[in-house]
Biotite code that builds the C-alpha atoms (Angstrom):
import biotite.structure as struc

atoms = struc.array([
    struc.Atom([133.700, 102.612, 85.602], chain_id="A", res_id=1, res_name="UNK", atom_name="CA", element="C"),
    struc.Atom([130.318, 102.531, 87.294], chain_id="A", res_id=2, res_name="UNK", atom_name="CA", element="C"),
    struc.Atom([128.478, 100.600, 89.953], chain_id="A", res_id=3, res_name="UNK", atom_name="CA", element="C"),
    struc.Atom([125.758, 101.556, 92.401], chain_id="A", res_id=4, res_name="UNK", atom_name="CA", element="C"),
    struc.Atom([123.304, 99.918, 94.746], chain_id="A", res_id=5, res_name="UNK", atom_name="CA", element="C"),
    struc.Atom([125.203, 96.647, 94.972], chain_id="A", res_id=6, res_name="UNK", atom_name="CA", element="C"),
    struc.Atom([125.122, 96.138, 91.227], chain_id="A", res_id=7, res_name="UNK", atom_name="CA", element="C"),
    struc.Atom([128.248, 94.825, 89.449], chain_id="A", res_id=8, res_name="UNK", atom_name="CA", element="C"),
    struc.Atom([130.679, 97.511, 88.369], chain_id="A", res_id=9, res_name="UNK", atom_name="CA", element="C"),
    struc.Atom([130.984, 97.925, 84.598], chain_id="A", res_id=10, res_name="UNK", atom_name="CA", element="C"),
    struc.Atom([134.480, 98.663, 83.334], chain_id="A", res_id=11, res_name="UNK", atom_name="CA", element="C"),
    struc.Atom([135.984, 99.585, 79.960], chain_id="A", res_id=12, res_name="UNK", atom_name="CA", element="C"),
    struc.Atom([139.464, 98.083, 79.929], chain_id="A", res_id=13, res_name="UNK", atom_name="CA", element="C"),
    struc.Atom([142.371, 98.250, 77.502], chain_id="A", res_id=14, res_name="UNK", atom_name="CA", element="C"),
    struc.Atom([143.762, 94.983, 76.148], chain_id="A", res_id=15, res_name="UNK", atom_name="CA", element="C"),
    struc.Atom([147.144, 96.313, 77.304], chain_id="A", res_id=16, res_name="UNK", atom_name="CA", element="C"),
    struc.Atom([146.008, 97.285, 80.803], chain_id="A", res_id=17, res_name="UNK", atom_name="CA", element="C"),
    struc.Atom([148.137, 99.107, 83.328], chain_id="A", res_id=18, res_name="UNK", atom_name="CA", element="C"),
    struc.Atom([148.862, 97.600, 86.730], chain_id="A", res_id=19, res_name="UNK", atom_name="CA", element="C"),
    struc.Atom([146.684, 100.304, 88.271], chain_id="A", res_id=20, res_name="UNK", atom_name="CA", element="C"),
    struc.Atom([143.735, 99.393, 86.030], chain_id="A", res_id=21, res_name="UNK", atom_name="CA", element="C"),
    struc.Atom([143.998, 95.739, 87.016], chain_id="A", res_id=22, res_name="UNK", atom_name="CA", element="C"),
    struc.Atom([144.319, 96.587, 90.708], chain_id="A", res_id=23, res_name="UNK", atom_name="CA", element="C"),
    struc.Atom([141.050, 98.504, 90.497], chain_id="A", res_id=24, res_name="UNK", atom_name="CA", element="C"),
    struc.Atom([139.126, 95.409, 89.386], chain_id="A", res_id=25, res_name="UNK", atom_name="CA", element="C"),
    struc.Atom([137.164, 93.228, 91.797], chain_id="A", res_id=26, res_name="UNK", atom_name="CA", element="C"),
    struc.Atom([135.917, 89.714, 91.206], chain_id="A", res_id=27, res_name="UNK", atom_name="CA", element="C"),
    struc.Atom([132.409, 89.901, 89.780], chain_id="A", res_id=28, res_name="UNK", atom_name="CA", element="C"),
    struc.Atom([133.002, 93.167, 87.892], chain_id="A", res_id=29, res_name="UNK", atom_name="CA", element="C"),
    struc.Atom([131.753, 93.302, 84.291], chain_id="A", res_id=30, res_name="UNK", atom_name="CA", element="C"),
    struc.Atom([134.437, 94.137, 81.734], chain_id="A", res_id=31, res_name="UNK", atom_name="CA", element="C"),
    struc.Atom([134.310, 95.347, 78.140], chain_id="A", res_id=32, res_name="UNK", atom_name="CA", element="C"),
    struc.Atom([137.575, 95.440, 76.210], chain_id="A", res_id=33, res_name="UNK", atom_name="CA", element="C"),
    struc.Atom([139.071, 97.918, 73.754], chain_id="A", res_id=34, res_name="UNK", atom_name="CA", element="C"),
    struc.Atom([142.167, 97.262, 71.669], chain_id="A", res_id=35, res_name="UNK", atom_name="CA", element="C"),
    struc.Atom([143.601, 94.050, 70.209], chain_id="A", res_id=36, res_name="UNK", atom_name="CA", element="C"),
    struc.Atom([142.875, 90.467, 71.279], chain_id="A", res_id=37, res_name="UNK", atom_name="CA", element="C"),
    struc.Atom([144.525, 87.308, 69.955], chain_id="A", res_id=38, res_name="UNK", atom_name="CA", element="C"),
    struc.Atom([143.302, 83.724, 70.109], chain_id="A", res_id=39, res_name="UNK", atom_name="CA", element="C"),
    struc.Atom([145.622, 81.014, 71.428], chain_id="A", res_id=40, res_name="UNK", atom_name="CA", element="C"),
    struc.Atom([144.608, 77.584, 72.632], chain_id="A", res_id=41, res_name="UNK", atom_name="CA", element="C"),
    struc.Atom([146.142, 74.082, 72.793], chain_id="A", res_id=42, res_name="UNK", atom_name="CA", element="C"),
    struc.Atom([147.606, 74.086, 69.293], chain_id="A", res_id=43, res_name="UNK", atom_name="CA", element="C"),
    struc.Atom([149.388, 77.388, 69.829], chain_id="A", res_id=44, res_name="UNK", atom_name="CA", element="C"),
    struc.Atom([150.423, 76.510, 73.386], chain_id="A", res_id=45, res_name="UNK", atom_name="CA", element="C"),
    struc.Atom([151.963, 73.217, 72.333], chain_id="A", res_id=46, res_name="UNK", atom_name="CA", element="C"),
    struc.Atom([153.743, 74.792, 69.387], chain_id="A", res_id=47, res_name="UNK", atom_name="CA", element="C"),
    struc.Atom([155.169, 77.646, 71.450], chain_id="A", res_id=48, res_name="UNK", atom_name="CA", element="C"),
    struc.Atom([155.627, 76.076, 74.886], chain_id="A", res_id=49, res_name="UNK", atom_name="CA", element="C"),
    struc.Atom([156.673, 72.547, 73.953], chain_id="A", res_id=50, res_name="UNK", atom_name="CA", element="C"),
    struc.Atom([158.124, 72.844, 70.444], chain_id="A", res_id=51, res_name="UNK", atom_name="CA", element="C"),
    struc.Atom([159.870, 76.162, 71.058], chain_id="A", res_id=52, res_name="UNK", atom_name="CA", element="C"),
    struc.Atom([158.478, 77.901, 67.975], chain_id="A", res_id=53, res_name="UNK", atom_name="CA", element="C"),
    struc.Atom([158.896, 81.682, 68.012], chain_id="A", res_id=54, res_name="UNK", atom_name="CA", element="C"),
    struc.Atom([155.632, 83.572, 68.205], chain_id="A", res_id=55, res_name="UNK", atom_name="CA", element="C"),
    struc.Atom([154.542, 85.191, 64.924], chain_id="A", res_id=56, res_name="UNK", atom_name="CA", element="C"),
    struc.Atom([153.613, 88.488, 66.598], chain_id="A", res_id=57, res_name="UNK", atom_name="CA", element="C"),
    struc.Atom([155.205, 90.802, 69.150], chain_id="A", res_id=58, res_name="UNK", atom_name="CA", element="C"),
    struc.Atom([153.706, 89.994, 72.537], chain_id="A", res_id=59, res_name="UNK", atom_name="CA", element="C"),
    struc.Atom([152.759, 91.664, 74.771], chain_id="A", res_id=60, res_name="UNK", atom_name="CA", element="C"),
    struc.Atom([153.443, 94.841, 72.765], chain_id="A", res_id=61, res_name="UNK", atom_name="CA", element="C"),
    struc.Atom([150.650, 94.132, 70.283], chain_id="A", res_id=62, res_name="UNK", atom_name="CA", element="C"),
    struc.Atom([148.281, 92.699, 72.879], chain_id="A", res_id=63, res_name="UNK", atom_name="CA", element="C"),
    struc.Atom([148.283, 91.385, 76.435], chain_id="A", res_id=64, res_name="UNK", atom_name="CA", element="C"),
    struc.Atom([144.884, 89.699, 76.016], chain_id="A", res_id=65, res_name="UNK", atom_name="CA", element="C"),
    struc.Atom([144.783, 85.989, 75.133], chain_id="A", res_id=66, res_name="UNK", atom_name="CA", element="C"),
    struc.Atom([141.361, 84.560, 74.277], chain_id="A", res_id=67, res_name="UNK", atom_name="CA", element="C"),
    struc.Atom([140.831, 80.792, 74.604], chain_id="A", res_id=68, res_name="UNK", atom_name="CA", element="C"),
    struc.Atom([138.562, 80.761, 71.619], chain_id="A", res_id=69, res_name="UNK", atom_name="CA", element="C"),
    struc.Atom([137.467, 78.925, 68.486], chain_id="A", res_id=70, res_name="UNK", atom_name="CA", element="C"),
    struc.Atom([136.114, 81.675, 66.220], chain_id="A", res_id=71, res_name="UNK", atom_name="CA", element="C"),
    struc.Atom([133.442, 81.236, 63.596], chain_id="A", res_id=72, res_name="UNK", atom_name="CA", element="C"),
    struc.Atom([135.768, 82.649, 60.972], chain_id="A", res_id=73, res_name="UNK", atom_name="CA", element="C"),
    struc.Atom([136.970, 82.064, 57.431], chain_id="A", res_id=74, res_name="UNK", atom_name="CA", element="C"),
    struc.Atom([139.567, 83.170, 54.922], chain_id="A", res_id=75, res_name="UNK", atom_name="CA", element="C"),
    struc.Atom([138.287, 83.835, 51.419], chain_id="A", res_id=76, res_name="UNK", atom_name="CA", element="C"),
    struc.Atom([140.156, 82.879, 48.255], chain_id="A", res_id=77, res_name="UNK", atom_name="CA", element="C"),
    struc.Atom([141.252, 86.486, 47.852], chain_id="A", res_id=78, res_name="UNK", atom_name="CA", element="C"),
    struc.Atom([142.821, 86.362, 51.326], chain_id="A", res_id=79, res_name="UNK", atom_name="CA", element="C"),
    struc.Atom([140.123, 88.422, 53.036], chain_id="A", res_id=80, res_name="UNK", atom_name="CA", element="C"),
    struc.Atom([139.499, 87.446, 56.662], chain_id="A", res_id=81, res_name="UNK", atom_name="CA", element="C"),
    struc.Atom([135.986, 87.301, 58.048], chain_id="A", res_id=82, res_name="UNK", atom_name="CA", element="C"),
    struc.Atom([134.844, 86.641, 61.597], chain_id="A", res_id=83, res_name="UNK", atom_name="CA", element="C"),
    struc.Atom([131.323, 86.399, 62.972], chain_id="A", res_id=84, res_name="UNK", atom_name="CA", element="C"),
    struc.Atom([130.863, 84.717, 66.330], chain_id="A", res_id=85, res_name="UNK", atom_name="CA", element="C"),
    struc.Atom([133.757, 84.182, 68.751], chain_id="A", res_id=86, res_name="UNK", atom_name="CA", element="C"),
    struc.Atom([132.970, 81.275, 71.050], chain_id="A", res_id=87, res_name="UNK", atom_name="CA", element="C"),
    struc.Atom([135.075, 80.691, 74.164], chain_id="A", res_id=88, res_name="UNK", atom_name="CA", element="C"),
    struc.Atom([136.458, 77.271, 74.971], chain_id="A", res_id=89, res_name="UNK", atom_name="CA", element="C"),
    struc.Atom([137.055, 75.770, 78.432], chain_id="A", res_id=90, res_name="UNK", atom_name="CA", element="C"),
    struc.Atom([140.277, 77.074, 79.946], chain_id="A", res_id=91, res_name="UNK", atom_name="CA", element="C"),
    struc.Atom([140.980, 74.341, 82.504], chain_id="A", res_id=92, res_name="UNK", atom_name="CA", element="C"),
    struc.Atom([142.382, 72.207, 79.669], chain_id="A", res_id=93, res_name="UNK", atom_name="CA", element="C"),
    struc.Atom([145.352, 74.562, 79.297], chain_id="A", res_id=94, res_name="UNK", atom_name="CA", element="C"),
    struc.Atom([146.587, 74.397, 82.878], chain_id="A", res_id=95, res_name="UNK", atom_name="CA", element="C"),
    struc.Atom([149.772, 72.469, 82.068], chain_id="A", res_id=96, res_name="UNK", atom_name="CA", element="C"),
    struc.Atom([150.979, 75.204, 79.703], chain_id="A", res_id=97, res_name="UNK", atom_name="CA", element="C"),
    struc.Atom([149.807, 78.380, 81.412], chain_id="A", res_id=98, res_name="UNK", atom_name="CA", element="C"),
    struc.Atom([152.953, 79.059, 83.458], chain_id="A", res_id=99, res_name="UNK", atom_name="CA", element="C"),
    struc.Atom([155.212, 78.778, 80.426], chain_id="A", res_id=100, res_name="UNK", atom_name="CA", element="C"),
    struc.Atom([152.734, 80.763, 78.353], chain_id="A", res_id=101, res_name="UNK", atom_name="CA", element="C"),
    struc.Atom([152.935, 83.736, 80.715], chain_id="A", res_id=102, res_name="UNK", atom_name="CA", element="C"),
    struc.Atom([156.711, 83.588, 80.433], chain_id="A", res_id=103, res_name="UNK", atom_name="CA", element="C"),
    struc.Atom([156.552, 83.599, 76.620], chain_id="A", res_id=104, res_name="UNK", atom_name="CA", element="C"),
    struc.Atom([153.658, 85.975, 76.004], chain_id="A", res_id=105, res_name="UNK", atom_name="CA", element="C"),
    struc.Atom([153.632, 88.425, 78.905], chain_id="A", res_id=106, res_name="UNK", atom_name="CA", element="C"),
    struc.Atom([149.820, 88.152, 78.929], chain_id="A", res_id=107, res_name="UNK", atom_name="CA", element="C"),
    struc.Atom([147.909, 90.138, 81.539], chain_id="A", res_id=108, res_name="UNK", atom_name="CA", element="C"),
    struc.Atom([144.406, 89.034, 80.558], chain_id="A", res_id=109, res_name="UNK", atom_name="CA", element="C"),
    struc.Atom([143.315, 85.450, 79.928], chain_id="A", res_id=110, res_name="UNK", atom_name="CA", element="C"),
    struc.Atom([139.821, 85.219, 78.463], chain_id="A", res_id=111, res_name="UNK", atom_name="CA", element="C"),
    struc.Atom([137.846, 82.009, 78.242], chain_id="A", res_id=112, res_name="UNK", atom_name="CA", element="C"),
    struc.Atom([135.062, 79.848, 79.609], chain_id="A", res_id=113, res_name="UNK", atom_name="CA", element="C"),
    struc.Atom([134.717, 78.360, 83.062], chain_id="A", res_id=114, res_name="UNK", atom_name="CA", element="C"),
    struc.Atom([137.848, 79.764, 84.658], chain_id="A", res_id=115, res_name="UNK", atom_name="CA", element="C"),
    struc.Atom([140.971, 77.937, 85.782], chain_id="A", res_id=116, res_name="UNK", atom_name="CA", element="C"),
    struc.Atom([141.807, 76.445, 89.158], chain_id="A", res_id=117, res_name="UNK", atom_name="CA", element="C"),
    struc.Atom([142.462, 78.540, 92.243], chain_id="A", res_id=118, res_name="UNK", atom_name="CA", element="C"),
    struc.Atom([145.886, 76.889, 92.361], chain_id="A", res_id=119, res_name="UNK", atom_name="CA", element="C"),
    struc.Atom([146.627, 78.135, 88.834], chain_id="A", res_id=120, res_name="UNK", atom_name="CA", element="C"),
    struc.Atom([145.679, 81.653, 89.888], chain_id="A", res_id=121, res_name="UNK", atom_name="CA", element="C"),
    struc.Atom([147.952, 81.604, 92.921], chain_id="A", res_id=122, res_name="UNK", atom_name="CA", element="C"),
    struc.Atom([150.856, 79.821, 91.250], chain_id="A", res_id=123, res_name="UNK", atom_name="CA", element="C"),
    struc.Atom([150.877, 81.429, 87.809], chain_id="A", res_id=124, res_name="UNK", atom_name="CA", element="C"),
    struc.Atom([148.531, 84.412, 87.503], chain_id="A", res_id=125, res_name="UNK", atom_name="CA", element="C"),
    struc.Atom([149.515, 86.303, 90.658], chain_id="A", res_id=126, res_name="UNK", atom_name="CA", element="C"),
    struc.Atom([153.309, 86.266, 90.061], chain_id="A", res_id=127, res_name="UNK", atom_name="CA", element="C"),
    struc.Atom([152.720, 87.482, 86.510], chain_id="A", res_id=128, res_name="UNK", atom_name="CA", element="C"),
    struc.Atom([150.251, 90.229, 87.422], chain_id="A", res_id=129, res_name="UNK", atom_name="CA", element="C"),
    struc.Atom([147.483, 88.652, 85.348], chain_id="A", res_id=130, res_name="UNK", atom_name="CA", element="C"),
    struc.Atom([143.753, 88.076, 85.802], chain_id="A", res_id=131, res_name="UNK", atom_name="CA", element="C"),
    struc.Atom([141.131, 85.791, 84.286], chain_id="A", res_id=132, res_name="UNK", atom_name="CA", element="C"),
    struc.Atom([137.996, 87.055, 82.549], chain_id="A", res_id=133, res_name="UNK", atom_name="CA", element="C"),
    struc.Atom([135.191, 84.571, 81.923], chain_id="A", res_id=134, res_name="UNK", atom_name="CA", element="C"),
    struc.Atom([132.432, 84.704, 79.353], chain_id="A", res_id=135, res_name="UNK", atom_name="CA", element="C"),
    struc.Atom([128.841, 84.999, 80.514], chain_id="A", res_id=136, res_name="UNK", atom_name="CA", element="C"),
    struc.Atom([127.228, 81.581, 80.067], chain_id="A", res_id=137, res_name="UNK", atom_name="CA", element="C"),
    struc.Atom([126.777, 79.702, 76.812], chain_id="A", res_id=138, res_name="UNK", atom_name="CA", element="C"),
    struc.Atom([125.626, 81.010, 73.460], chain_id="A", res_id=139, res_name="UNK", atom_name="CA", element="C"),
    struc.Atom([127.344, 84.401, 73.709], chain_id="A", res_id=140, res_name="UNK", atom_name="CA", element="C"),
    struc.Atom([129.531, 83.985, 70.622], chain_id="A", res_id=141, res_name="UNK", atom_name="CA", element="C"),
    struc.Atom([127.352, 86.178, 68.423], chain_id="A", res_id=142, res_name="UNK", atom_name="CA", element="C"),
    struc.Atom([127.069, 88.804, 71.171], chain_id="A", res_id=143, res_name="UNK", atom_name="CA", element="C"),
    struc.Atom([130.837, 88.977, 71.526], chain_id="A", res_id=144, res_name="UNK", atom_name="CA", element="C"),
    struc.Atom([131.145, 89.095, 67.756], chain_id="A", res_id=145, res_name="UNK", atom_name="CA", element="C"),
    struc.Atom([129.494, 92.502, 67.776], chain_id="A", res_id=146, res_name="UNK", atom_name="CA", element="C"),
    struc.Atom([132.577, 93.892, 69.459], chain_id="A", res_id=147, res_name="UNK", atom_name="CA", element="C"),
    struc.Atom([134.938, 92.705, 66.712], chain_id="A", res_id=148, res_name="UNK", atom_name="CA", element="C"),
    struc.Atom([135.890, 95.639, 64.477], chain_id="A", res_id=149, res_name="UNK", atom_name="CA", element="C"),
    struc.Atom([138.078, 93.696, 62.074], chain_id="A", res_id=150, res_name="UNK", atom_name="CA", element="C"),
    struc.Atom([140.534, 90.837, 61.774], chain_id="A", res_id=151, res_name="UNK", atom_name="CA", element="C"),
    struc.Atom([144.045, 92.238, 61.733], chain_id="A", res_id=152, res_name="UNK", atom_name="CA", element="C"),
    struc.Atom([145.993, 89.048, 61.028], chain_id="A", res_id=153, res_name="UNK", atom_name="CA", element="C"),
    struc.Atom([145.882, 85.254, 60.916], chain_id="A", res_id=154, res_name="UNK", atom_name="CA", element="C"),
    struc.Atom([148.951, 83.219, 61.905], chain_id="A", res_id=155, res_name="UNK", atom_name="CA", element="C"),
    struc.Atom([149.777, 79.508, 61.680], chain_id="A", res_id=156, res_name="UNK", atom_name="CA", element="C"),
    struc.Atom([146.720, 78.613, 59.620], chain_id="A", res_id=157, res_name="UNK", atom_name="CA", element="C"),
    struc.Atom([148.517, 76.024, 57.523], chain_id="A", res_id=158, res_name="UNK", atom_name="CA", element="C"),
    struc.Atom([150.175, 74.445, 60.538], chain_id="A", res_id=159, res_name="UNK", atom_name="CA", element="C"),
    struc.Atom([147.172, 74.393, 62.894], chain_id="A", res_id=160, res_name="UNK", atom_name="CA", element="C"),
    struc.Atom([143.991, 74.938, 60.863], chain_id="A", res_id=161, res_name="UNK", atom_name="CA", element="C"),
    struc.Atom([141.426, 77.703, 61.200], chain_id="A", res_id=162, res_name="UNK", atom_name="CA", element="C"),
    struc.Atom([140.110, 76.765, 64.654], chain_id="A", res_id=163, res_name="UNK", atom_name="CA", element="C"),
    struc.Atom([143.536, 76.438, 66.312], chain_id="A", res_id=164, res_name="UNK", atom_name="CA", element="C"),
    struc.Atom([145.353, 79.225, 64.459], chain_id="A", res_id=165, res_name="UNK", atom_name="CA", element="C"),
    struc.Atom([146.170, 82.593, 66.057], chain_id="A", res_id=166, res_name="UNK", atom_name="CA", element="C"),
    struc.Atom([143.565, 85.143, 65.061], chain_id="A", res_id=167, res_name="UNK", atom_name="CA", element="C"),
    struc.Atom([144.461, 88.749, 65.853], chain_id="A", res_id=168, res_name="UNK", atom_name="CA", element="C"),
    struc.Atom([141.375, 90.929, 66.123], chain_id="A", res_id=169, res_name="UNK", atom_name="CA", element="C"),
    struc.Atom([140.701, 94.582, 66.804], chain_id="A", res_id=170, res_name="UNK", atom_name="CA", element="C"),
    struc.Atom([137.879, 95.024, 69.301], chain_id="A", res_id=171, res_name="UNK", atom_name="CA", element="C"),
    struc.Atom([135.769, 97.805, 70.741], chain_id="A", res_id=172, res_name="UNK", atom_name="CA", element="C"),
    struc.Atom([133.360, 97.460, 73.661], chain_id="A", res_id=173, res_name="UNK", atom_name="CA", element="C"),
    struc.Atom([134.090, 93.724, 73.440], chain_id="A", res_id=174, res_name="UNK", atom_name="CA", element="C"),
    struc.Atom([132.166, 91.811, 76.070], chain_id="A", res_id=175, res_name="UNK", atom_name="CA", element="C"),
    struc.Atom([130.652, 91.311, 78.503], chain_id="A", res_id=176, res_name="UNK", atom_name="CA", element="C"),
    struc.Atom([133.225, 89.361, 80.510], chain_id="A", res_id=177, res_name="UNK", atom_name="CA", element="C"),
    struc.Atom([133.183, 88.737, 84.267], chain_id="A", res_id=178, res_name="UNK", atom_name="CA", element="C"),
    struc.Atom([136.265, 89.183, 86.433], chain_id="A", res_id=179, res_name="UNK", atom_name="CA", element="C"),
    struc.Atom([136.798, 85.621, 87.702], chain_id="A", res_id=180, res_name="UNK", atom_name="CA", element="C"),
    struc.Atom([140.211, 86.176, 89.327], chain_id="A", res_id=181, res_name="UNK", atom_name="CA", element="C"),
    struc.Atom([141.931, 89.296, 90.651], chain_id="A", res_id=182, res_name="UNK", atom_name="CA", element="C"),
    struc.Atom([145.566, 90.230, 91.203], chain_id="A", res_id=183, res_name="UNK", atom_name="CA", element="C"),
    struc.Atom([145.500, 88.666, 94.680], chain_id="A", res_id=184, res_name="UNK", atom_name="CA", element="C"),
    struc.Atom([144.419, 85.304, 93.304], chain_id="A", res_id=185, res_name="UNK", atom_name="CA", element="C"),
    struc.Atom([140.866, 85.493, 94.599], chain_id="A", res_id=186, res_name="UNK", atom_name="CA", element="C"),
    struc.Atom([138.368, 83.507, 92.517], chain_id="A", res_id=187, res_name="UNK", atom_name="CA", element="C"),
    struc.Atom([134.707, 84.376, 92.021], chain_id="A", res_id=188, res_name="UNK", atom_name="CA", element="C"),
    struc.Atom([133.818, 80.749, 91.299], chain_id="A", res_id=189, res_name="UNK", atom_name="CA", element="C"),
    struc.Atom([135.737, 79.478, 94.323], chain_id="A", res_id=190, res_name="UNK", atom_name="CA", element="C"),
    struc.Atom([134.019, 82.008, 96.585], chain_id="A", res_id=191, res_name="UNK", atom_name="CA", element="C"),
    struc.Atom([130.534, 81.160, 95.347], chain_id="A", res_id=192, res_name="UNK", atom_name="CA", element="C"),
    struc.Atom([131.179, 77.405, 95.396], chain_id="A", res_id=193, res_name="UNK", atom_name="CA", element="C"),
    struc.Atom([132.184, 77.637, 99.060], chain_id="A", res_id=194, res_name="UNK", atom_name="CA", element="C"),
    struc.Atom([128.911, 79.393, 99.828], chain_id="A", res_id=195, res_name="UNK", atom_name="CA", element="C"),
    struc.Atom([126.977, 76.674, 98.028], chain_id="A", res_id=196, res_name="UNK", atom_name="CA", element="C"),
    struc.Atom([128.873, 73.836, 99.719], chain_id="A", res_id=197, res_name="UNK", atom_name="CA", element="C"),
    struc.Atom([128.052, 75.298, 103.129], chain_id="A", res_id=198, res_name="UNK", atom_name="CA", element="C"),
    struc.Atom([124.344, 74.638, 102.497], chain_id="A", res_id=199, res_name="UNK", atom_name="CA", element="C"),
    struc.Atom([124.526, 71.304, 100.692], chain_id="A", res_id=200, res_name="UNK", atom_name="CA", element="C"),
    struc.Atom([123.657, 69.275, 103.790], chain_id="A", res_id=201, res_name="UNK", atom_name="CA", element="C"),
    struc.Atom([120.477, 71.292, 104.268], chain_id="A", res_id=202, res_name="UNK", atom_name="CA", element="C"),
    struc.Atom([119.532, 70.920, 100.608], chain_id="A", res_id=203, res_name="UNK", atom_name="CA", element="C"),
    struc.Atom([119.767, 67.112, 100.766], chain_id="A", res_id=204, res_name="UNK", atom_name="CA", element="C"),
    struc.Atom([118.447, 66.660, 104.308], chain_id="A", res_id=205, res_name="UNK", atom_name="CA", element="C"),
    struc.Atom([115.871, 63.864, 104.464], chain_id="A", res_id=206, res_name="UNK", atom_name="CA", element="C"),
    struc.Atom([116.690, 62.405, 101.047], chain_id="A", res_id=207, res_name="UNK", atom_name="CA", element="C"),
    struc.Atom([117.402, 58.709, 100.742], chain_id="A", res_id=208, res_name="UNK", atom_name="CA", element="C"),
    struc.Atom([120.745, 57.296, 99.569], chain_id="A", res_id=209, res_name="UNK", atom_name="CA", element="C"),
    struc.Atom([120.860, 56.189, 95.954], chain_id="A", res_id=210, res_name="UNK", atom_name="CA", element="C"),
    struc.Atom([119.563, 52.639, 95.414], chain_id="A", res_id=211, res_name="UNK", atom_name="CA", element="C"),
    struc.Atom([121.709, 52.065, 92.347], chain_id="A", res_id=212, res_name="UNK", atom_name="CA", element="C"),
    struc.Atom([125.055, 53.664, 91.739], chain_id="A", res_id=213, res_name="UNK", atom_name="CA", element="C"),
    struc.Atom([128.063, 53.191, 89.527], chain_id="A", res_id=214, res_name="UNK", atom_name="CA", element="C"),
    struc.Atom([131.481, 52.096, 90.728], chain_id="A", res_id=215, res_name="UNK", atom_name="CA", element="C"),
    struc.Atom([133.295, 54.918, 92.497], chain_id="A", res_id=216, res_name="UNK", atom_name="CA", element="C"),
    struc.Atom([130.237, 57.055, 93.190], chain_id="A", res_id=217, res_name="UNK", atom_name="CA", element="C"),
    struc.Atom([129.770, 58.496, 96.649], chain_id="A", res_id=218, res_name="UNK", atom_name="CA", element="C"),
    struc.Atom([126.871, 59.710, 98.785], chain_id="A", res_id=219, res_name="UNK", atom_name="CA", element="C"),
    struc.Atom([129.091, 62.339, 100.406], chain_id="A", res_id=220, res_name="UNK", atom_name="CA", element="C"),
    struc.Atom([127.587, 65.603, 99.152], chain_id="A", res_id=221, res_name="UNK", atom_name="CA", element="C"),
    struc.Atom([130.775, 67.414, 100.083], chain_id="A", res_id=222, res_name="UNK", atom_name="CA", element="C"),
    struc.Atom([132.366, 65.673, 97.127], chain_id="A", res_id=223, res_name="UNK", atom_name="CA", element="C"),
    struc.Atom([129.804, 67.053, 94.712], chain_id="A", res_id=224, res_name="UNK", atom_name="CA", element="C"),
    struc.Atom([131.261, 68.941, 91.765], chain_id="A", res_id=225, res_name="UNK", atom_name="CA", element="C"),
    struc.Atom([129.744, 72.377, 91.303], chain_id="A", res_id=226, res_name="UNK", atom_name="CA", element="C"),
])
């Protein structure tokens, strides 16, 4: 762990982190992961949370790190598994399953793009001692791919297809990710959005209302989505 002069702290974190390791994290810290990560998104969530299918791996013993991800990966005719880039997908789409998923998986780390809602953090993450790690912008799939040591297993390929299947990958120095939520339910995005909203009136001061607008649009800048 390091961090000086107001710069973000850089952390190497296990994919089966201790409570103490998670408590030491602050929103905005930069995290690199070591251990085992598995991918699980809507196909897996529906199968496990709605259909009641038993998980094909021992969670959280094998890994407590769930990546919302569609990997650039393939399985050769000889069964060999290859993975290059690992591109995160937007996590807000999984809100309706996340509470049940924590119950089933025991996850402590949710990795993805864009974060989830502050309400999800308070309602589901905090009681389960979990945090959210977000990718750094777009186009980082190849960068993250450098941290993939090998593919350990592939589950539910026939049922869900390559993109939705559960890929189990061994990683080292896998990142960077940003700590978006902490164990208290604080959100980096929520904090920064509040700071931006506080200055929106000044940003738009003196501008004219829109001449043409679609049904349902508003001139209230407080309603602007950031």
